[in-house]
N, C-alpha and C positions, 0 to 999 in steps of 0.2 A: 659512792663516788666514783669508783672504777667503772661501774656499769654505765654511768652518765658519760664518762670520757670515752669508753668504747663505742657507746651509742652515737655520740657526736663524731667520732672518727669515721664510723661506718656511713653515717649521713653524708659527711664530707666526701668520702670516696665515691658514693653513689652520685652526688651532684657533679663531681669532677668527670666521671666516666660518662654519665648520661648527657651532660652538656656538650661534650665532644661527640658522642654518639649521634646527637641531634643533627650534626653537620651532614651526616650520610643518610638522612631520612627523606630525601627529596622524592624518591620514587614510591613512598608509602602513602597513597591517597586512599583514605577510608571511603569517602563520599564526594562526588563532584556536583556542587551545587552552582546555580547561576551566579550568585552573589560572591561565594567564597568556597574554596575547596576545604573539605574536612580532612586534615592530615594528621598522622601519628605525631609529627613534629609539634603540633599545637597542643596535643594531649600532654606531652612531656613539658612543654613550655609553661602551660597553665599550672600542672601539678608541681613543678619545681619552683615556680614563682610563689606559689602558695606556701610551700615549705619555708622559703626564705622569709616571707612576710610573717608567718606564724612564729617563726624564731627570732623576729625583730632583726633581720640581717639585710634588709633592703635600704639602700641610701641612694640619693639622687645627686648628680653632679650638676653644678650650676651651668656649665657650658653646654651640657646635653640638654638641659631644660630650656636654655636660651635658644638653641637650635630648633627644638620642637616647636617652641612658641613662635619663632619666625615662620616656620612652615605653616602653622596654623593661621596666624594673622594674615600672611600673604595670601594663603588659600581663601580665607574668609572674604577678604576684599576682592580678589579676582573672581571668585565663584559668584559673588553678588553682583559685580559689574557686568558679567557676561551671562548671567542667568544659567549657570551650570548646576545640575543636581548635587546637593551637598553630600549625598551618600558616598560619592567617590572620594571626597576629601576625608570624611570621617573614617572610612576603611583604611586609607593609608596612614593617617595620623595615629590611629589606634594600633595598627600593626607595627609601625616604625617604633612607636613609644614601648610597646610590650617587649619586643625582641631586643632593642637597644638597651633598655634599663636592665633587663634580665642578664645579658651578657656583660654589661658594665659591672654589675655586682659579682658575677662569676670571676671576672678577672681582678676585681678588687679583693675578693676573699681567698682565692687560691693561687698558688704559684704558677706562673705563666709557663715555666719550663716543664712542669708536670703536664699541664694541658697540652702543650706543644707535642711532647713525647707520646701522649695517648693518641693525638691526631695522626702522628707519623706511623705509629704502629697500626692503627685502624686503616690507613690507606693501603698497607701491604696486605692486611687480612682480606679486606673486601675486594682487592684487585685479584688475589689468588682465588677467592670464591668465584669471581666472574670468569677468570681464565679456566678453571676446572669445568665449569658448566658451559662454556662457550662452544665447544665442539657439538654439543647436543642441542643448542639453540633454546634452552629451557627458560633462561632469565631475560634474554634479549628480545626487544620489542621489534627490531629490524633485522632482517635476514643478513647474515654475514657482517653485521656491525655490533660491537660488544658495548652494552651499557650496564651490565651487572645489575645491581639493585636500584640503579637510577632510572629515570623516566626516558632518558635519551642519551645517545653517545656524548654529545657536547658537554652535558652536565656531569656525566661520569668523568670526563677528562678534566674539566676545569677545577674540580674539587681536588684532584690528584696532582695538578701541576705545581703548586707551592711545595708539596713534599718531594716531587721529582727534583726540583731546583736544589732543595736542601740537601738531598742524598748526593746529588752530583758535586755539589760544593764541598761536602764532607768526604768525598772519595769512597762513598758507600755504594759500590758498583753492583753488588747483588741486588740490593733494594732497588736501585735505579733501573736495573734490567726488567724487574718485575713490572714496574710502572710503565716503562717504555713498550713492553710487549702489550700491555693493556691499551696504550695510546695507539699502537699500530692497528690492532684489531678493531678499535672503536671507529677508525677511519673518519675522524672529525677534523673539519677545516680549522676549528677553534684550537684543537690540539696541535696541529702542524704549526700554526702561527705562534702558539705558546712555546713550542720547542724552539722555534726561530729566536723568540725573545730570550729564552733561557741561554742559548748559545751566544747571542749577542752580549748578554750581560757577563757570562762567564769569560768570554775571550777578549771583548773590547774593554780592557782594563788599562789604567794608566801605565802599569808595568809592562804589559805586552803589546800595547798599541804601537810601540816603535818597531816591533817585529811583525810586519804587515802579513807575512804568510801565516803566522799563528793565529791571526784574527780572521783573515779573509777566507783561507782555504776551507776550514770546516763549515762555514756558513755557505760557501758556494756549493759545496758537496750537498748540503741539505736542500739548497734551492734547486739543484739538479734533480734530486729525488722528487721534490714536489712537481717539477716539470713533467715527471713521468707518471705521476699519480692521476688517474683518469677522473676520479671523484673531484679531487681538488681543482684540477684543470677545468672541468666542466663548470664549476661554480665561479671560478676566476674569470674565465671567458665570457660567461653569461653576464657577469656583473659589469665588466668593462664595456660590453656591447650595449648594455641597457642604461649606462650612466645618463644617457640623453633624456631619460624619463624625468630627470629633475628639471628640465627645461620644457620639454614638450608634453609631458604627462601621458606619454604613450609607450606601453611595453611592446616588445616583439612577441610573436605568437608562441614561440618555444622557450620563453624565459623560464629558467630554473626556479623551482619553488622557493628555495633558500633565498636566492637573489631577488625574487619578487617580494618576499617578506621585508628584506632589509631596505630596498629601494622605495618601495611603497611608503614605508614608514619615514624614510628620509624626506621624501617629497611632502608628506603631510607636516612634519617637523618644520621644514623650510618655510612653508606657507603659514603655519601658525605663528612662527617666530616673527616673520615679517608683518603680520597683522597685529601681534601682540608681543612686542619686544620685551616686556617685563613679565611674560609668562601668563598662563591661564590657571594656575594653581596645581598643587601637588595632587596627582592622580587624575587630572582632567584629560589626558591624552586620549583615552578611549572615547570620551565624548566628542572631541574635535576630530577624531578619526573618522567618525560617521559622516561628518560634514565635508571634509576635504577629499575624501575618497570618491566623492561624486565627480570630482574634476579629472579623475584618471581614466584612461582607456585600458582595461585589464585584458590580459591574455584570455582567449576564449575558454580554455580548459579550466581556468579558475572559476568561472561561473558554473560549469559543469560539475566540478567537485565541491563547489560552494565553500571556498576557502578564502573569500574576500576579506574575511575578518581576522586572518592569521596574524598572531602577534599584536592585535589591536589594543590589548591592555598594556603590554610592556614595551611596545615600540621596537622590539627585537634588539634593543641597544640602550644601556643606561644613558649614554651621551645624548642620543636622540630624545629620549623621554625627559631628561632633565632640561634639555634646551626648550622643549615644548612646554613642559609644566613650569619651569622657573625662569625661562628667558635669559637675560643677561646674568641674573644670579646663578643660573646653572652653569653658564660658561665660565664664570669666575671660580666656581668650585672645581671645575675641570682644570683650569690653568693653575690653580693652587696645587692640585695633584701633580701635574707635570713639573712644576717648580720644585716641589718636595723631592721628586725622583732625581732631578738634576743636582740639587744640593747633596742628597745622599750618595750619589755616584762619585762626586768629587770631594767628599769628606772622608777623612780617616777617623773612624771611631770603632767601637767594639765590633770585632769581626763576626761574633755570634748574632748580635742584634742586626748587623748589616745583612747577614745572610737570611735571616727571618724576614727582614723588611722587604728585600727584593723578591722572595718567594710570594709574598702577599701583594707586592707591587704588580707582578706579572698577572696574578689573578684579577686585580681591579682594572688593569689595562684591558684585558679581555672582556671583562664585564662591561666596561664603557663601550666597547666595540659591539658586542653581540648579546648581551643579556640585560633586561631592564627592570627586573622585579626589585622593589625597594626593601623587601624584608624577607628574603628566601632564607633557607635553613643555614647555609654557611657564612653569609655575608657579615654579620656582625662579629662572629668569632674570628674571621680573618681581619676585620677592620680593627678590633682591639689589639690583635697581634701586630698589625701595622703601625698603629699608633704608639704602642709600647716600644717597638724597635726602631722608631724613626729617629733621625739625629735631632737633638735638641737645639732648635735654631737659635734660641735666646743665649744658650751657653756658647754657641760658636761665635755669636756676635760679641759677647763679653770677652772671650779669649782673644779676638782679634783687636779689640779695643786695648786690652792689657799689653798685647804685643806692640802695638803702635806707640803706646806710652812709653 
């Protein structure tokens, strides 16, 4: 009996740690295939899911099933109407279902505080590893830009930002300094925007908003820092100068590659949405990308380096991809996300949960802006932390009704 209990505890500890470790496996690609990348993340996902299934510990939530069913039915209708290859829909439905169901059961079975603490500790461990090797350029894919064990600096940064917000909120300045150093060396515009969001949430509070200097001065100092950062300025200026592409369809010759990727996909999303306001189905962006890119006049160097298809699968932005794939339904999801953040900001509830919520909210805000994969390594771990720590709207309404009475 004792052996069985010990074995169960050991298995539970393995599932807890490996489930959080999977968040940091983005850079471990075993094989790059045309249809799907074979990643270490998938190995752990399949193995751990089988462990849960064999131990009869998998359960399905009715809301999760309803959401997946909606995506499937919507996709089946639109794919059939617009003659889109079904393989794109199958890939997304299968991937979303596998990762969402797995992490739902992880959070159902294990204490979220333990999972959160493992995540927080691992951010420090992996950031220290990245900092140690940074001077030698061993781990990093780009010269003078740190990405550690991730595939690129922006993904290194975005996984660490929720932890940075948590540590700053908890006044853990040593931990915060480690992550801030990683962010500085990563030189990612996503990271800079993330820090601006963190500072806004930390300083723009109901208690301090009346002290204008306490809220505006730190933010203005950081904005000044960004104005002196050449990499950020290059991307910002290039983006502003090329916004006209949304109307003219023509890029300037020296358009920054990052700007090109974002605005190209914004142009494609805009046209696909106008032609199909209810969307073209989950995962269909890559198919419509090949059609609408023909309307664009690309910078000459893009043809030379053959980067026309950069971010053609993920649209370089979750908001752009959802708007293209789901149309008005995607915009409703985004508006619901914005509304939830407003409710949480003006609601007084458990401070620990509120801290976790806004850490995850920052991640999803950045993901809506610049990352469009539907089932990457960290997304559903962060999503369930967000859901768990969100204010309970039904309870808030109930309390207000009782007060009014």
